[in-house]
BAMI-66079 format. One line per field, with one value per atom (N, C-alpha, C, O): residue in one letter; atom name; x, z, y; residue number from 1. Coordinates in pm, whole numbers, plus 50000, padded with zeros to 5 digits. Atoms other than C-alpha are relative to their C-alpha. Layout:
<rs>
aa: c(A | ...) .
at: c(CA | ...) .
px: c(X | ...) .
pz: c(Z | ...) .
py: c(Y | ...) .
i: c(NUM | ...) .
</rs>
This chain:
<rs>
aa: c(X | X | X | X | X | X | X | X | X | X | X | X | X | X | X | X | X | X | X | X | X | X | X | X | X | X | X | X | X | X | X | X | X | X | X | X | X | X | X | X | X | X | X | X | X | X | X | X | X | X | X | X | X | X | X | X | X | X | X | X | X | X | X | X | X | X | X | X | X | X | X | X | X | X | X | X | X | X | X | X | X | X | X | X | X | X | X | X | X | X | X | X | X | X | X | X | X | X | X | X | X | X | X | X | X | X | X | X | X | X | X | X | X | X | X | X | X | X | X | X | X | X | X | X | X | X | X | X | X | X | X | X | X | X | X | X | X | X | X | X | X | X | X | X | X | X | X | X | X | X | X | X | X | X | X | X | X | X | X | X | X | X | X | X | X | X | X | X | X | X | X | X | X | X | X | X | X | X | X | X | X | X | X | X | X | X | X | X | X | X | X | X | X | X | X | X | X | X | X | X | X | X | X | X | X | X | X | X | X | X | X | X | X | X | X | X | X | X | X | X | X | X | X | X | X | X | X | X | X | X | X | X | X | X | X | X | X | X | X | X | X | X | X | X | X | X | X | X | X | X | X | X | X | X | X | X | X | X | X | X | X | X | X | X | X | X | X | X | X | X | X | X | X | X | X | X | X | X | X | X | X | X | X | X | X | X | X | X | X | X | X | X | X | X | X | X | X | X | X | X | X | X | X | X | X | X | X | X | X | X | X | X | X | X | X | X | X | X | X | X | X | X | X | X | X | X | X | X | X | X | X | X | X | X | X | X | X | X | X | X | X | X | X | X | X | X | X | X | X | X | X | X | X | X | X | X | X | X | X | X | X | X | X | X | X | X | X | X | X | X | X | X | X | X | X | X | X | X | X | X | X | X | X | X | X | X | X | X | X | X | X | X | X | X | X | X | X | X | X | X | X | X | X | X | X | X | X | X | X | X | X | X | X | X | X | X | X | X | X | X | X | X | X | X | X | X | X | X | X | X | X | X | X | X | X | X | X | X | X | X | X | X | X | X | X | X | X | X | X | X | X | X | X | X | X | X | X | X | X | X) .
at: c(N | CA | C | O | N | CA | C | O | N | CA | C | O | N | CA | C | O | N | CA | C | O | N | CA | C | O | N | CA | C | O | N | CA | C | O | N | CA | C | O | N | CA | C | O | N | CA | C | O | N | CA | C | O | N | CA | C | O | N | CA | C | O | N | CA | C | O | N | CA | C | O | N | CA | C | O | N | CA | C | O | N | CA | C | O | N | CA | C | O | N | CA | C | O | N | CA | C | O | N | CA | C | O | N | CA | C | O | N | CA | C | O | N | CA | C | O | N | CA | C | O | N | CA | C | O | N | CA | C | O | N | CA | C | O | N | CA | C | O | N | CA | C | O | N | CA | C | O | N | CA | C | O | N | CA | C | O | N | CA | C | O | N | CA | C | O | N | CA | C | O | N | CA | C | O | N | CA | C | O | N | CA | C | O | N | CA | C | O | N | CA | C | O | N | CA | C | O | N | CA | C | O | N | CA | C | O | N | CA | C | O | N | CA | C | O | N | CA | C | O | N | CA | C | O | N | CA | C | O | N | CA | C | O | N | CA | C | O | N | CA | C | O | N | CA | C | O | N | CA | C | O | N | CA | C | O | N | CA | C | O | N | CA | C | O | N | CA | C | O | N | CA | C | O | N | CA | C | O | N | CA | C | O | N | CA | C | O | N | CA | C | O | N | CA | C | O | N | CA | C | O | N | CA | C | O | N | CA | C | O | N | CA | C | O | N | CA | C | O | N | CA | C | O | N | CA | C | O | N | CA | C | O | N | CA | C | O | N | CA | C | O | N | CA | C | O | N | CA | C | O | N | CA | C | O | N | CA | C | O | N | CA | C | O | N | CA | C | O | N | CA | C | O | N | CA | C | O | N | CA | C | O | N | CA | C | O | N | CA | C | O | N | CA | C | O | N | CA | C | O | N | CA | C | O | N | CA | C | O | N | CA | C | O | N | CA | C | O | N | CA | C | O | N | CA | C | O | N | CA | C | O | N | CA | C | O | N | CA | C | O | N | CA | C | O | N | CA | C | O | N | CA | C | O | N | CA | C | O | N | CA | C | O | N | CA | C | O | N | CA | C | O | N | CA | C | O | N | CA | C | O | N | CA | C | O | N | CA | C | O | N | CA | C | O | N | CA | C | O | N | CA | C | O | N | CA | C | O | N | CA | C | O | N | CA | C | O) .
px: c(50085 | 50000 | 50090 | 50190 | 49918 | 50136 | 49979 | 49878 | 50004 | 50205 | 49880 | 49821 | 50115 | 49933 | 49869 | 49779 | 50122 | 49668 | 49990 | 49883 | 49998 | 49774 | 49964 | 49890 | 50028 | 49760 | 49852 | 49793 | 50144 | 49406 | 49919 | 49823 | 50072 | 49289 | 50013 | 49915 | 49977 | 49445 | 49921 | 49859 | 50072 | 49297 | 49849 | 49782 | 50143 | 48950 | 49963 | 49859 | 50025 | 48972 | 49999 | 49914 | 49994 | 49070 | 49879 | 49828 | 50117 | 48785 | 49876 | 49796 | 50114 | 48530 | 50009 | 49909 | 49979 | 48676 | 49967 | 49901 | 50028 | 48660 | 49850 | 49798 | 50145 | 48297 | 49929 | 49841 | 50062 | 48203 | 50026 | 49935 | 49967 | 48383 | 49924 | 49885 | 50071 | 48213 | 49852 | 49795 | 50144 | 47857 | 49966 | 49851 | 50027 | 47890 | 49944 | 49849 | 50057 | 47832 | 49855 | 49779 | 50137 | 47510 | 49904 | 49800 | 50086 | 47361 | 50005 | 49904 | 49984 | 47496 | 49924 | 49882 | 50063 | 47338 | 49848 | 49784 | 50145 | 46983 | 49934 | 49979 | 50076 | 46732 | 49930 | 49880 | 50077 | 46580 | 49852 | 49800 | 50142 | 46224 | 49919 | 49965 | 50084 | 45937 | 49969 | 49949 | 50027 | 45875 | 49853 | 49767 | 50138 | 45561 | 49966 | 49979 | 50033 | 45450 | 49868 | 49796 | 50126 | 45163 | 49883 | 49894 | 50119 | 44814 | 49954 | 49975 | 50054 | 44651 | 49848 | 49787 | 50145 | 44294 | 49952 | 50013 | 50056 | 44080 | 49871 | 49811 | 50124 | 43786 | 50031 | 50124 | 49986 | 43751 | 49958 | 49846 | 50029 | 43769 | 49954 | 49853 | 50038 | 43762 | 50067 | 50169 | 49947 | 43819 | 50001 | 49901 | 49987 | 43946 | 50021 | 50132 | 49989 | 43870 | 50085 | 50147 | 49917 | 44041 | 50149 | 50225 | 49859 | 44371 | 50031 | 50146 | 49986 | 44311 | 50069 | 50173 | 49945 | 44373 | 49888 | 49773 | 50095 | 44201 | 50071 | 50192 | 49947 | 44250 | 49930 | 49807 | 50051 | 44209 | 50043 | 50159 | 49969 | 44189 | 50020 | 49929 | 49967 | 44363 | 49962 | 49921 | 50047 | 44292 | 50054 | 49984 | 49942 | 44528 | 49959 | 50006 | 50049 | 44351 | 50081 | 50041 | 49916 | 44627 | 49930 | 49869 | 50055 | 44513 | 50114 | 50217 | 49900 | 44707 | 49944 | 49832 | 50046 | 44682 | 50067 | 50186 | 49954 | 44716 | 49964 | 49861 | 50034 | 44729 | 49948 | 49984 | 50042 | 44553 | 50004 | 50010 | 49999 | 44554 | 49908 | 49837 | 50090 | 44375 | 50033 | 49950 | 49960 | 44569 | 49961 | 49971 | 50037 | 44449 | 49876 | 49773 | 50114 | 44222 | 49910 | 49956 | 50096 | 43907 | 49889 | 49826 | 50108 | 43664 | 49909 | 49952 | 50099 | 43348 | 49920 | 49821 | 50074 | 43234 | 50031 | 50120 | 49985 | 43208 | 50134 | 50195 | 49875 | 43514 | 50042 | 49985 | 49953 | 43702 | 49890 | 49883 | 50112 | 43395 | 49906 | 49846 | 50082 | 43205 | 50058 | 49984 | 49936 | 43458 | 49956 | 49926 | 50032 | 43379 | 49859 | 49832 | 50139 | 43009 | 49979 | 49873 | 50014 | 43073 | 50010 | 50099 | 49996 | 42997 | 50086 | 50152 | 49918 | 43164 | 50019 | 49947 | 49974 | 43305 | 50141 | 50226 | 49867 | 43603 | 50068 | 50005 | 49923 | 43876 | 50130 | 50184 | 49868 | 44185 | 50076 | 50031 | 49924 | 44452 | 50134 | 50215 | 49870 | 44737 | 50074 | 50014 | 49930 | 45008 | 50150 | 50204 | 49854 | 45367 | 50041 | 49964 | 49951 | 45579 | 50131 | 50224 | 49878 | 45840 | 50106 | 50083 | 49894 | 46167 | 50052 | 50095 | 49947 | 46269 | 49897 | 49921 | 50100 | 45950 | 49901 | 49830 | 50094 | 45753 | 49855 | 49763 | 50136 | 45450 | 49943 | 50014 | 50067 | 45199 | 49906 | 49815 | 50085 | 45041 | 49918 | 49973 | 50090 | 44737 | 50003 | 49983 | 50004 | 44760 | 49867 | 49820 | 50129 | 44438 | 49925 | 49983 | 50086 | 44151 | 49879 | 49806 | 50114 | 43897 | 49906 | 49943 | 50098 | 43583 | 49901 | 49846 | 50099 | 43363 | 49903 | 49937 | 50094 | 43052 | 49969 | 49965 | 50032 | 42967 | 49867 | 49775 | 50124 | 42700 | 49916 | 49807) .
pz: c(50000 | 50000 | 50000 | 50072 | 50009 | 49914 | 50121 | 50191 | 49884 | 50172 | 49992 | 50095 | 50011 | 50033 | 50032 | 50089 | 49968 | 50061 | 50151 | 50211 | 49854 | 50419 | 50070 | 50168 | 49939 | 50501 | 49989 | 50083 | 50018 | 50357 | 50096 | 50156 | 49909 | 50560 | 50144 | 50218 | 49864 | 50880 | 50024 | 50129 | 49987 | 50821 | 50011 | 50094 | 49995 | 50754 | 50136 | 50193 | 49868 | 51072 | 50110 | 50198 | 49900 | 51278 | 49989 | 50090 | 50019 | 51126 | 50061 | 50126 | 49942 | 51223 | 50152 | 50219 | 49855 | 51574 | 50058 | 50161 | 49953 | 51614 | 49997 | 50088 | 50008 | 51501 | 50114 | 50177 | 49892 | 51751 | 50136 | 50218 | 49873 | 52037 | 50013 | 50123 | 49997 | 51942 | 50031 | 50096 | 49977 | 51950 | 50125 | 50169 | 49881 | 52250 | 50116 | 50179 | 49888 | 52510 | 49974 | 50069 | 50031 | 52328 | 50048 | 50106 | 49957 | 52395 | 50151 | 50213 | 49857 | 52749 | 50081 | 50193 | 49922 | 52855 | 49988 | 50051 | 50015 | 52751 | 50127 | 50189 | 49881 | 53035 | 49976 | 49866 | 50018 | 53093 | 49989 | 50063 | 50022 | 52968 | 50094 | 50133 | 49917 | 53183 | 49922 | 49801 | 50064 | 53115 | 49964 | 50044 | 50046 | 52913 | 49988 | 49881 | 50001 | 53011 | 49928 | 49887 | 50062 | 52863 | 50086 | 50208 | 49924 | 52961 | 50093 | 50065 | 49903 | 53259 | 49990 | 49986 | 50007 | 53238 | 50123 | 50167 | 49883 | 53533 | 50046 | 49975 | 49942 | 53757 | 50083 | 50164 | 49921 | 53899 | 50143 | 50167 | 49859 | 54279 | 50072 | 50142 | 49935 | 54397 | 49930 | 49862 | 50053 | 54293 | 50113 | 50182 | 49899 | 54527 | 49923 | 49880 | 50079 | 54355 | 50069 | 50002 | 49929 | 54629 | 49975 | 49952 | 50022 | 54585 | 49852 | 49814 | 50144 | 54210 | 49980 | 49915 | 50007 | 54241 | 49972 | 50011 | 50019 | 54126 | 50021 | 50001 | 49975 | 54214 | 49910 | 49897 | 50094 | 53968 | 50048 | 50085 | 49963 | 54053 | 49871 | 49788 | 50122 | 53785 | 50017 | 50125 | 50005 | 53691 | 50112 | 50160 | 49894 | 53953 | 50141 | 50240 | 49870 | 54232 | 50059 | 50160 | 49952 | 54277 | 49972 | 49867 | 50020 | 54325 | 49965 | 50032 | 50048 | 54136 | 50009 | 49963 | 49984 | 54221 | 49897 | 49868 | 50098 | 53964 | 50047 | 50110 | 49984 | 53997 | 49864 | 49761 | 50125 | 53735 | 50021 | 50134 | 49989 | 53657 | 49894 | 49825 | 50095 | 53442 | 49856 | 49767 | 50136 | 53136 | 49964 | 49848 | 50026 | 53173 | 49912 | 49943 | 50092 | 52883 | 50055 | 50087 | 49946 | 53004 | 49897 | 49853 | 50094 | 52770 | 50059 | 50139 | 49949 | 52840 | 50114 | 50157 | 49899 | 53104 | 49974 | 49895 | 50032 | 53109 | 50042 | 49966 | 49950 | 53321 | 50125 | 50157 | 49878 | 53639 | 50105 | 50179 | 49906 | 53845 | 49964 | 50053 | 50044 | 53637 | 50046 | 50074 | 49947 | 53745 | 50144 | 50183 | 49857 | 54110 | 50023 | 50126 | 49981 | 54058 | 49958 | 49984 | 50045 | 53908 | 50119 | 50204 | 49893 | 54140 | 49959 | 50043 | 50051 | 53919 | 49851 | 49788 | 50143 | 53571 | 49968 | 50057 | 50046 | 53367 | 49949 | 49889 | 50050 | 53291 | 49938 | 49978 | 50055 | 53076 | 50026 | 49989 | 49962 | 53205 | 49927 | 49943 | 50063 | 52989 | 50095 | 50146 | 49899 | 53210 | 49972 | 49890 | 49996 | 53257 | 50142 | 50237 | 49868 | 53544 | 50026 | 49946 | 49962 | 53720 | 50032 | 50113 | 49984 | 53705 | 50143 | 50188 | 49864 | 54056 | 50104 | 50187 | 49896 | 54261 | 49967 | 50055 | 50049 | 54053 | 50006 | 49992 | 50001 | 54080 | 49860 | 49761 | 50129 | 53803 | 49975 | 50054 | 50037 | 53630 | 49879 | 49772 | 50111 | 53414 | 49895 | 49926 | 50111 | 53074 | 49926 | 49864 | 50066 | 52941 | 50077 | 50112 | 49931 | 53114 | 49911 | 49874 | 50081 | 52909 | 50088 | 50141 | 49912 | 53103 | 49917 | 49818 | 50064 | 52998 | 50110 | 50188 | 49895 | 53219 | 49986 | 49875 | 50001 | 53317 | 49935 | 49946 | 50070 | 53113 | 50082 | 50040) .
py: c(49883 | 50000 | 50123 | 50129 | 49878 | 50339 | 50089 | 50078 | 49909 | 50604 | 50093 | 50125 | 49908 | 50834 | 49930 | 49991 | 50076 | 50560 | 49980 | 49994 | 50017 | 50489 | 50131 | 50130 | 49870 | 50859 | 50033 | 50088 | 49974 | 50886 | 49914 | 49963 | 50090 | 50583 | 50047 | 50049 | 49952 | 50715 | 50129 | 50146 | 49874 | 51060 | 49976 | 50037 | 50032 | 50915 | 49940 | 49974 | 50060 | 50706 | 50104 | 50100 | 49893 | 51010 | 50092 | 50140 | 49914 | 51212 | 49934 | 50002 | 50072 | 50944 | 50001 | 50025 | 49998 | 50923 | 50137 | 50147 | 49864 | 51301 | 50028 | 50093 | 49982 | 51299 | 49929 | 49987 | 50075 | 51029 | 50064 | 50072 | 49935 | 51202 | 50132 | 50171 | 49872 | 51529 | 49985 | 50073 | 50014 | 51393 | 49918 | 49921 | 50082 | 51159 | 50082 | 50037 | 49922 | 51437 | 50042 | 50060 | 49964 | 51530 | 49893 | 49924 | 50110 | 51187 | 49983 | 49950 | 50020 | 51170 | 50104 | 50074 | 49893 | 51502 | 50002 | 50086 | 50000 | 51415 | 49949 | 49853 | 50038 | 51393 | 49867 | 49843 | 50124 | 51049 | 50032 | 50116 | 49978 | 51038 | 49912 | 49804 | 50087 | 50908 | 49872 | 49873 | 50129 | 50543 | 49990 | 50026 | 50013 | 50472 | 49851 | 49792 | 50143 | 50120 | 49971 | 50062 | 50043 | 49920 | 50046 | 50050 | 49959 | 50041 | 49887 | 49769 | 50097 | 49870 | 50003 | 50110 | 50011 | 49742 | 49926 | 49829 | 50068 | 49646 | 50065 | 50146 | 49947 | 49726 | 50123 | 50124 | 49878 | 50074 | 49970 | 49925 | 50028 | 50041 | 50126 | 50126 | 49875 | 50401 | 50118 | 50105 | 49875 | 50760 | 50101 | 50118 | 49894 | 51033 | 50130 | 50160 | 49878 | 51363 | 50107 | 50189 | 49903 | 51566 | 49974 | 50068 | 50036 | 51378 | 49978 | 49957 | 50029 | 51334 | 49866 | 49856 | 50135 | 50961 | 49901 | 49922 | 50108 | 50646 | 49868 | 49858 | 50133 | 50281 | 49901 | 49902 | 50100 | 49996 | 49863 | 49843 | 50138 | 49625 | 49921 | 49911 | 50075 | 49416 | 49853 | 49812 | 50139 | 49053 | 49913 | 49824 | 50085 | 48904 | 50045 | 49989 | 49953 | 49097 | 50115 | 50173 | 49890 | 49356 | 50133 | 50152 | 49866 | 49715 | 50095 | 50097 | 49906 | 49981 | 50140 | 50166 | 49862 | 50350 | 50089 | 50076 | 49903 | 50628 | 50139 | 50158 | 49860 | 51003 | 50047 | 49990 | 49937 | 51216 | 50151 | 50199 | 49855 | 51586 | 50060 | 49987 | 49934 | 51843 | 49966 | 49984 | 50038 | 51722 | 49858 | 49818 | 50139 | 51364 | 49994 | 50054 | 50016 | 51269 | 49890 | 49781 | 50096 | 51094 | 49980 | 50076 | 50028 | 50920 | 49893 | 49810 | 50094 | 50722 | 50058 | 49998 | 49925 | 50970 | 50147 | 50179 | 49859 | 51345 | 50059 | 50135 | 49944 | 51425 | 49925 | 49821 | 50066 | 51336 | 49992 | 49894 | 50005 | 51423 | 49886 | 49824 | 50113 | 51168 | 49868 | 49774 | 50121 | 50906 | 49976 | 49863 | 50012 | 50976 | 49949 | 49888 | 50044 | 50905 | 49855 | 49799 | 50139 | 50561 | 49905 | 49919 | 50101 | 50271 | 49882 | 49821 | 50109 | 50012 | 50021 | 50099 | 49990 | 49975 | 49956 | 49947 | 50037 | 49866 | 50125 | 50212 | 49887 | 50114 | 49949 | 49845 | 50020 | 50116 | 50129 | 50237 | 49881 | 50352 | 49999 | 49908 | 49976 | 50478 | 50093 | 50188 | 49923 | 50624 | 50008 | 49934 | 49995 | 50729 | 49965 | 49981 | 50038 | 50607 | 50070 | 50060 | 49932 | 50815 | 49895 | 49806 | 50099 | 50621 | 49993 | 49887 | 49997 | 50728 | 49960 | 49872 | 50022 | 50731 | 49888 | 49840 | 50104 | 50474 | 50048 | 49967 | 49945 | 50708 | 49989 | 50011 | 50019 | 50646 | 50117 | 50142 | 49888 | 50946 | 49960 | 49933 | 50037 | 50867 | 50110 | 50228 | 49905 | 51032 | 49987 | 50083 | 50024 | 50876 | 49893 | 49789 | 50097 | 50696 | 49973 | 50065 | 50039 | 50503 | 49921 | 49816 | 50062 | 50411 | 49920 | 49969 | 50086 | 50120 | 49953 | 49864 | 50044 | 50089 | 49852 | 49798 | 50144 | 49731 | 49980 | 50061 | 50034 | 49564 | 49908 | 49868) .
i: c(1 | 1 | 1 | 1 | 2 | 2 | 2 | 2 | 3 | 3 | 3 | 3 | 4 | 4 | 4 | 4 | 5 | 5 | 5 | 5 | 6 | 6 | 6 | 6 | 7 | 7 | 7 | 7 | 8 | 8 | 8 | 8 | 9 | 9 | 9 | 9 | 10 | 10 | 10 | 10 | 11 | 11 | 11 | 11 | 12 | 12 | 12 | 12 | 13 | 13 | 13 | 13 | 14 | 14 | 14 | 14 | 15 | 15 | 15 | 15 | 16 | 16 | 16 | 16 | 17 | 17 | 17 | 17 | 18 | 18 | 18 | 18 | 19 | 19 | 19 | 19 | 20 | 20 | 20 | 20 | 21 | 21 | 21 | 21 | 22 | 22 | 22 | 22 | 23 | 23 | 23 | 23 | 24 | 24 | 24 | 24 | 25 | 25 | 25 | 25 | 26 | 26 | 26 | 26 | 27 | 27 | 27 | 27 | 28 | 28 | 28 | 28 | 29 | 29 | 29 | 29 | 30 | 30 | 30 | 30 | 31 | 31 | 31 | 31 | 32 | 32 | 32 | 32 | 33 | 33 | 33 | 33 | 34 | 34 | 34 | 34 | 35 | 35 | 35 | 35 | 36 | 36 | 36 | 36 | 37 | 37 | 37 | 37 | 38 | 38 | 38 | 38 | 39 | 39 | 39 | 39 | 40 | 40 | 40 | 40 | 41 | 41 | 41 | 41 | 42 | 42 | 42 | 42 | 43 | 43 | 43 | 43 | 44 | 44 | 44 | 44 | 45 | 45 | 45 | 45 | 46 | 46 | 46 | 46 | 47 | 47 | 47 | 47 | 48 | 48 | 48 | 48 | 49 | 49 | 49 | 49 | 50 | 50 | 50 | 50 | 51 | 51 | 51 | 51 | 52 | 52 | 52 | 52 | 53 | 53 | 53 | 53 | 54 | 54 | 54 | 54 | 55 | 55 | 55 | 55 | 56 | 56 | 56 | 56 | 57 | 57 | 57 | 57 | 58 | 58 | 58 | 58 | 59 | 59 | 59 | 59 | 60 | 60 | 60 | 60 | 61 | 61 | 61 | 61 | 62 | 62 | 62 | 62 | 63 | 63 | 63 | 63 | 64 | 64 | 64 | 64 | 65 | 65 | 65 | 65 | 66 | 66 | 66 | 66 | 67 | 67 | 67 | 67 | 68 | 68 | 68 | 68 | 69 | 69 | 69 | 69 | 70 | 70 | 70 | 70 | 71 | 71 | 71 | 71 | 72 | 72 | 72 | 72 | 73 | 73 | 73 | 73 | 74 | 74 | 74 | 74 | 75 | 75 | 75 | 75 | 76 | 76 | 76 | 76 | 77 | 77 | 77 | 77 | 78 | 78 | 78 | 78 | 79 | 79 | 79 | 79 | 80 | 80 | 80 | 80 | 81 | 81 | 81 | 81 | 82 | 82 | 82 | 82 | 83 | 83 | 83 | 83 | 84 | 84 | 84 | 84 | 85 | 85 | 85 | 85 | 86 | 86 | 86 | 86 | 87 | 87 | 87 | 87 | 88 | 88 | 88 | 88 | 89 | 89 | 89 | 89 | 90 | 90 | 90 | 90 | 91 | 91 | 91 | 91 | 92 | 92 | 92 | 92 | 93 | 93 | 93 | 93 | 94 | 94 | 94 | 94 | 95 | 95 | 95 | 95 | 96 | 96 | 96 | 96 | 97 | 97 | 97 | 97 | 98 | 98 | 98 | 98 | 99 | 99 | 99 | 99 | 100 | 100 | 100 | 100 | 101 | 101 | 101 | 101 | 102 | 102 | 102 | 102 | 103 | 103 | 103 | 103 | 104 | 104 | 104 | 104 | 105 | 105 | 105 | 105 | 106 | 106 | 106 | 106 | 107 | 107 | 107 | 107 | 108 | 108 | 108 | 108 | 109 | 109 | 109 | 109 | 110 | 110 | 110 | 110 | 111 | 111 | 111 | 111 | 112 | 112 | 112 | 112 | 113 | 113 | 113 | 113 | 114 | 114 | 114 | 114 | 115 | 115 | 115 | 115) .
</rs>
């Protein structure tokens, strides 16, 4: 291999390395995003409108508590106050989970009244 070919290969390798070193801090400084797990479906157990919380009983009998806020999309009932008036029903809750505290914030609640 000629010296000029070797020099071009070495230069190209150094250029790629410099590019990788230059963009690595960009990826490292990004904030971790809230985890978006699979929606949970179950029976509505209770709603606390003062605490803006609801509890859902899933198929294995475990009760899962969610917080909600004014940005939470609610369908199948008029609003969060409508949730509080429900005595029973199935719900599907889409949520995010805080990686540190494991708190679950409902982003969407779909209410299906029992038949």
